[in-house]
ZADO-1210 file (C-alpha; in nm, 4 decimals, padded with zeros to 6 digits):
<atoms>
<atom x="10.6631" y="07.4147" z="15.0198" code="UNK" pos="1"/>
<atom x="10.5780" y="07.5175" z="15.3778" code="UNK" pos="2"/>
<atom x="10.2202" y="07.6127" z="15.4576" code="UNK" pos="3"/>
<atom x="10.1454" y="07.9777" z="15.5245" code="UNK" pos="4"/>
<atom x="10.0799" y="08.0574" z="15.8876" code="UNK" pos="5"/>
<atom x="09.9055" y="08.3290" z="16.0842" code="UNK" pos="6"/>
<atom x="09.9063" y="08.4366" z="16.4478" code="UNK" pos="7"/>
<atom x="09.6397" y="08.3066" z="16.6844" code="UNK" pos="8"/>
<atom x="09.5782" y="08.4819" z="17.0164" code="UNK" pos="9"/>
<atom x="09.3248" y="08.3412" z="17.2639" code="UNK" pos="10"/>
<atom x="09.2446" y="08.5870" z="17.5427" code="UNK" pos="11"/>
<atom x="09.0129" y="08.5611" z="17.8451" code="UNK" pos="12"/>
<atom x="08.9279" y="08.8413" z="18.0899" code="UNK" pos="13"/>
<atom x="09.1970" y="08.7007" z="18.3201" code="UNK" pos="14"/>
<atom x="09.4905" y="08.6323" z="18.0855" code="UNK" pos="15"/>
<atom x="09.6431" y="08.5673" z="17.7462" code="UNK" pos="16"/>
<atom x="09.5868" y="08.1909" z="17.7180" code="UNK" pos="17"/>
<atom x="09.7642" y="08.1210" z="17.3875" code="UNK" pos="18"/>
<atom x="09.9689" y="08.3140" z="17.1336" code="UNK" pos="19"/>
<atom x="10.1360" y="08.1229" z="16.8521" code="UNK" pos="20"/>
<atom x="10.1567" y="08.0763" z="16.4775" code="UNK" pos="21"/>
<atom x="09.9164" y="07.8234" z="16.3270" code="UNK" pos="22"/>
<atom x="09.8252" y="07.7149" z="15.9726" code="UNK" pos="23"/>
<atom x="09.4538" y="07.6501" z="16.0274" code="UNK" pos="24"/>
<atom x="09.1857" y="07.7269" z="16.2825" code="UNK" pos="25"/>
<atom x="08.8330" y="07.5958" z="16.3389" code="UNK" pos="26"/>
<atom x="08.6016" y="07.7834" z="16.5768" code="UNK" pos="27"/>
<atom x="08.2385" y="07.7342" z="16.6876" code="UNK" pos="28"/>
<atom x="08.0456" y="08.0280" z="16.5430" code="UNK" pos="29"/>
<atom x="07.6876" y="08.0885" z="16.6522" code="UNK" pos="30"/>
<atom x="07.5659" y="07.9781" z="16.3070" code="UNK" pos="31"/>
<atom x="07.8094" y="07.6878" z="16.2646" code="UNK" pos="32"/>
<atom x="08.1799" y="07.6134" z="16.2622" code="UNK" pos="33"/>
<atom x="08.4151" y="07.8549" z="16.0819" code="UNK" pos="34"/>
<atom x="08.7457" y="07.7596" z="15.9191" code="UNK" pos="35"/>
<atom x="09.0285" y="08.0131" z="15.9015" code="UNK" pos="36"/>
<atom x="09.3496" y="07.9942" z="15.6947" code="UNK" pos="37"/>
<atom x="09.6319" y="08.2443" z="15.6359" code="UNK" pos="38"/>
<atom x="09.5213" y="08.5399" z="15.4255" code="UNK" pos="39"/>
<atom x="09.1558" y="08.5133" z="15.5313" code="UNK" pos="40"/>
<atom x="08.9395" y="08.8164" z="15.4602" code="UNK" pos="41"/>
<atom x="08.8717" y="09.0446" z="15.7584" code="UNK" pos="42"/>
<atom x="08.5971" y="08.9005" z="15.9776" code="UNK" pos="43"/>
<atom x="08.4181" y="08.9591" z="16.3068" code="UNK" pos="44"/>
<atom x="08.2203" y="08.6657" z="16.4473" code="UNK" pos="45"/>
<atom x="08.0316" y="08.5783" z="16.7623" code="UNK" pos="46"/>
<atom x="08.1361" y="08.2429" z="16.9079" code="UNK" pos="47"/>
<atom x="07.9291" y="07.9938" z="17.1041" code="UNK" pos="48"/>
<atom x="08.0576" y="07.7535" z="17.3679" code="UNK" pos="49"/>
<atom x="08.2528" y="07.4718" z="17.2062" code="UNK" pos="50"/>
<atom x="08.5945" y="07.3555" z="17.0938" code="UNK" pos="51"/>
<atom x="08.8545" y="07.5648" z="16.9105" code="UNK" pos="52"/>
<atom x="09.1035" y="07.3532" z="16.7180" code="UNK" pos="53"/>
<atom x="09.4203" y="07.4867" z="16.5542" code="UNK" pos="54"/>
<atom x="09.6891" y="07.3068" z="16.3554" code="UNK" pos="55"/>
<atom x="10.0538" y="07.4083" z="16.3754" code="UNK" pos="56"/>
<atom x="10.2966" y="07.3873" z="16.0807" code="UNK" pos="57"/>
<atom x="10.4491" y="07.0682" z="16.2277" code="UNK" pos="58"/>
<atom x="10.0982" y="06.9117" z="16.2009" code="UNK" pos="59"/>
<atom x="10.0455" y="06.8982" z="16.5786" code="UNK" pos="60"/>
<atom x="09.7124" y="07.0257" z="16.7047" code="UNK" pos="61"/>
<atom x="09.6057" y="07.2449" z="16.9925" code="UNK" pos="62"/>
<atom x="09.2485" y="07.2338" z="17.1200" code="UNK" pos="63"/>
<atom x="09.0668" y="07.4534" z="17.3716" code="UNK" pos="64"/>
<atom x="08.7195" y="07.4426" z="17.5203" code="UNK" pos="65"/>
<atom x="08.5791" y="07.7961" z="17.5215" code="UNK" pos="66"/>
<atom x="08.2743" y="07.9404" z="17.6915" code="UNK" pos="67"/>
<atom x="08.1653" y="08.1652" z="17.4051" code="UNK" pos="68"/>
<atom x="08.2971" y="08.5043" z="17.2997" code="UNK" pos="69"/>
<atom x="08.4048" y="08.6864" z="16.9844" code="UNK" pos="70"/>
<atom x="08.6730" y="08.6514" z="16.7159" code="UNK" pos="71"/>
<atom x="08.8370" y="08.9116" z="16.4953" code="UNK" pos="72"/>
<atom x="09.0403" y="08.8138" z="16.1887" code="UNK" pos="73"/>
<atom x="09.2522" y="09.0790" z="16.0151" code="UNK" pos="74"/>
<atom x="09.6062" y="09.1359" z="15.8899" code="UNK" pos="75"/>
<atom x="09.6985" y="08.7641" z="15.9160" code="UNK" pos="76"/>
<atom x="09.5991" y="08.7449" z="16.2837" code="UNK" pos="77"/>
<atom x="09.3029" y="08.5835" z="16.4584" code="UNK" pos="78"/>
<atom x="09.2144" y="08.7139" z="16.8032" code="UNK" pos="79"/>
<atom x="08.9669" y="08.5110" z="17.0070" code="UNK" pos="80"/>
<atom x="08.8169" y="08.6975" z="17.3040" code="UNK" pos="81"/>
<atom x="08.6652" y="08.4146" z="17.5076" code="UNK" pos="82"/>
<atom x="08.4612" y="08.4198" z="17.8266" code="UNK" pos="83"/>
<atom x="08.6705" y="08.1199" z="17.9374" code="UNK" pos="84"/>
<atom x="08.9261" y="07.8877" z="17.7748" code="UNK" pos="85"/>
<atom x="09.0623" y="07.5552" z="17.8985" code="UNK" pos="86"/>
<atom x="09.3143" y="07.3350" z="17.7144" code="UNK" pos="87"/>
<atom x="09.1952" y="06.9929" z="17.6022" code="UNK" pos="88"/>
<atom x="09.4563" y="06.7181" z="17.6377" code="UNK" pos="89"/>
</atoms>
């Protein structure tokens, strides 16, 4: 049975950095790391500088270093508004 996915958008003041479907997301909240899966309850969170890591349905991972910001989760979508975001190889 395939894992349920949700849409992840990572946006900086300059551009849309990433927009794709993922099955899990870990973000650096100001009070600790937060884990997000499909169907998560609505949430607003402040983010600190750190690493965002998402897993795609094919089990590959995408990681980004962010410079803090905010995240909104609702309607099976997570939107990260980051001060800066750089891919990690």
